[in-house]
C-alpha positions in Angstrom: -11.2 21.3 3.0 -12.0 18.0 4.7 -9.5 15.2 4.9 -11.6 13.3 2.2 -11.4 16.4 -0.1 -7.6 16.5 0.5 -7.4 12.9 -0.5 -9.3 13.6 -3.7 -7.0 16.5 -4.5 -3.9 14.4 -3.8 -5.0 11.5 -6.1 -6.1 13.8 -8.9 -2.7 15.5 -8.7 -1.2 12.1 -9.4 -3.6 11.7 -12.3 -2.8 15.1 -13.7 1.0 14.4 -13.6 0.3 11.1 -15.5 -1.8 13.1 -18.0 1.1 15.4 -18.6 3.3 12.4 -19.3 0.7 11.1 -21.8 0.7 14.5 -23.6 4.5 14.6 -23.7 4.4 11.2 -25.5 2.0 12.5 -28.1 -1.1 11.0 -26.5 -4.3 12.6 -25.3 -3.7 14.0 -21.8 -5.9 11.7 -19.9 -4.9 9.6 -16.9 -6.4 7.5 -14.1 -5.4 6.4 -10.7 -7.0 3.5 -8.8 -6.9 3.7 -5.0 -7.8 1.4 -2.1 -7.8 2.4 1.5 -5.8 5.6 0.8 -3.1 3.8 -1.2 -2.4 3.9 -4.9 -2.9 0.5 -6.4 -2.3 1.4 -10.1 -2.1 4.2 -12.6 -2.8 4.4 -16.2 -2.6 7.0 -19.0 -3.8 7.3 -22.5 -1.5 5.5 -25.0 -3.7 5.4 -28.1 -1.4 7.4 -30.4 1.9 6.2 -29.1 0.8 2.5 -29.2 -1.3 2.6 -32.3 -4.0 0.8 -30.3 -7.4 2.5 -29.9 -8.2 0.4 -26.7 -5.3 1.9 -24.7 -7.5 4.4 -22.7 -6.2 5.6 -19.4 -9.0 3.8 -17.4 -8.4 0.5 -19.2 -4.6 0.8 -18.5 -5.3 1.5 -14.8 -7.8 -1.3 -14.5 -5.4 -3.7 -16.2 -2.6 -2.7 -13.9 -4.8 -2.9 -10.8 -6.0 -6.4 -11.7 -2.4 -7.6 -12.2 -1.4 -5.9 -8.9 -4.1 -7.7 -6.8 -4.3 -10.9 -8.9 -8.0 -10.6 -9.5 -10.5 -8.9 -11.8 -12.5 -7.9 -8.7 -11.6 -4.4 -7.7 -14.4 -4.0 -5.1 -13.7 -1.3 -2.6 -11.5 0.7 -4.9 -11.9 4.2 -6.3 -10.9 5.3 -9.8 -9.8 8.9 -10.3 -9.8 10.1 -13.9 -8.8 13.5 -15.3 -11.7 13.2 -17.9 -15.0 11.5 -17.8 -14.6 7.9 -18.9 -16.1 6.9 -22.3 -18.8 4.1 -22.5 -16.1 1.4 -23.1 -14.2 2.5 -20.0 -17.4 2.9 -18.0 -18.3 -0.7 -18.8 -14.9 -1.9 -17.7 -15.3 0.1 -14.5 -18.6 -1.6 -13.9 -17.4 -5.1 -14.7 -14.4 -4.7 -12.4 -16.7 -3.7 -9.5 -14.9 -0.5 -8.8 -17.2 1.3 -6.2 -16.6 4.9 -7.0 -15.4 7.1 -9.8 -14.0 10.6 -9.1 -13.9 12.9 -12.1 -12.0 16.0 -13.1 -13.3 17.0 -16.5 -16.7 16.4 -18.0 -17.7 16.1 -21.7 -20.8 18.3 -21.2 -18.8 21.2 -19.7 -16.3 20.9 -22.5 -19.2 21.1 -25.0 -17.9 18.0 -26.7 -20.3 16.7 -29.3 -18.6 13.5 -30.3 -20.5 11.5 -27.6 -23.8 13.3 -27.9 -25.6 13.7 -24.6 -23.5 10.9 -22.9 -22.8 11.2 -19.2 -21.3 8.4 -17.1 -24.1 8.5 -14.6 -26.6 7.7 -17.4 -24.5 4.8 -18.5 -24.3 3.4 -14.9 -28.1 3.8 -14.5 -28.8 2.2 -17.9 -26.6 -0.8 -17.0 -27.8 -1.0 -13.4 -24.3 -0.5 -12.2 -23.9 0.5 -8.5 -20.9 2.8 -9.1 -20.9 6.2 -7.2 -19.8 9.2 -9.2 -18.2 12.3 -7.7 -17.2 15.2 -10.1 -15.6 18.6 -10.0 -12.3 17.5 -8.5 -9.6 19.8 -10.1 -12.1 20.2 -13.0 -10.7 23.5 -14.2 -7.2 22.1 -14.4 -8.2 18.9 -16.0 -10.3 20.6 -18.7 -7.7 23.3 -19.3 -5.1 20.6 -20.0 -7.4 18.9 -22.4 -8.5 22.1 -24.2 -4.8 23.2 -24.6 -4.0 19.8 -26.1 -6.9 20.0 -28.5 -6.0 23.5 -29.6 -2.4 22.4 -30.1 -3.1 19.2 -32.0 -6.5 19.9 -33.6 -7.8 16.6 -32.1 -10.8 16.1 -29.8 -10.2 12.5 -28.9 
């Protein structure tokens, strides 16, 4: 494992802990961490059900907190870690905030989710001419297992 891989593992561990917190609150177990220069800038977790607000996705929560932390909507040079592949709304927010890289745990395709058709975040970034790099497979088994267990327990896919 390289130092860079160890960093990915460390930050995804933080995201997984936040995802567990989301699940304990009755929300979908999805969380995000935004990092710059090896330091956590912000975290966010899904709060859709606990807040009653459909826009409270983990990535949106993390981006909002990061913008507040740095006093700007420009998050250039930052990396967003997410336990699940961001939806199109969150992908657009990532692009607009100028986050440079997204590191993914779970993927919709490998979970055989049909609610977003053939969507993949890379296709979205290509379609919108976004220059965001995507790395996947970081703690994928754990991220997807957490999501599957929650879906089985609640009967929800979202």
